[in-house]
N, C-alpha and C positions, 0 to 999 in steps of 0.2 A: 403666458404661453400664447404663441401665436399659432392660429390655425391656416391653413391653406387647402383648398380643394385639389384632387389631381386635375380636374379643369385648367384650375389656373397654372399650376405647373407646366402642364403641357401646353396652353396658349402663351404664356409670358414666363420662359423659364429664367430670362434675365434677370428680371424682377424679384424672382424668388431668390435666384443666388446673391442677389445685393442683400435682401431682407434677411437669409442665413447667416450673411457673413456680420451684419450688424447686431443680430439678436442671437446668434449661436446656437440655437435650436428651434424647431417649426414641428407641427403635429400635422401629418398629411391626411385629409381626409376624402372618403369616397362616399357618395350618397348622403353626407352629413354625420358619417361615424367614421372615428380614427382607425386608421389602418395602417400607418407607419410614421416612424421619427426619424425626422433629419438631424444629423447633429453634426457641428462643424468639426472637423479633426485634420491634423497635419502628420507629417511623416515622426513627427516625435512623439506624439500620444496616440497614434492609432491602436497600437498593441494595447496600451495601458487601459484605453477605452473599450477595446473588445472584451477584455478580460473583465472589465466591471459589468459590461452589459452580461457576460455569460453567467456571473455571479449573481446577478439579478434575478435571471433565468431562474437558477437553481433555487433561490430564495423564494420565489413565486411559487416555484413547484412545491416545495416543501409546506409551503404556508397551504397550499391546497390540500396536500394529504393531510395536514393538522386539521384543517376544517373538515374534511370528509371523515375523519376518525371521531371528531366529536358529533357531527350528524349521524353516524352509526351506533354511535355510543361504546367505541371500542377505546377508547382514550381512557378508560377508567380501569382497564383491564390489567391484573397483576402479571407479573413475569411468570408465576406458575402457568397461570391460563394460555400465554402466548406461547410458551414450550409446549404445553398440551397440543395446542393446534398445529404447531410445526411439526410435533411427532405422529399426530394422527395424519396429517397430509402427506408426510415421508412415507408412511407405512400404505397409504393409498394408491402412491404413485409407483409404487412396485408392482 
């Protein structure tokens, strides 16, 4: 994976576009930390690419929720316990 600083992108965009065309993807960094991903797309694959990125975001969110569940210890709850919490929450919400 090729990395590119925001400064390089600002100072020499033509070089960046050439590299992107050759490589297909680049990571943009700001102060040495990744902040964006540049991908080549065209009219034929734009929608497909956007859909795949959205699916990836959803998968990352689910993985974060799973990890949070393990960290809290709620990943071992039974269905009965879960339903009890839901029932209690609904009662308290009224």
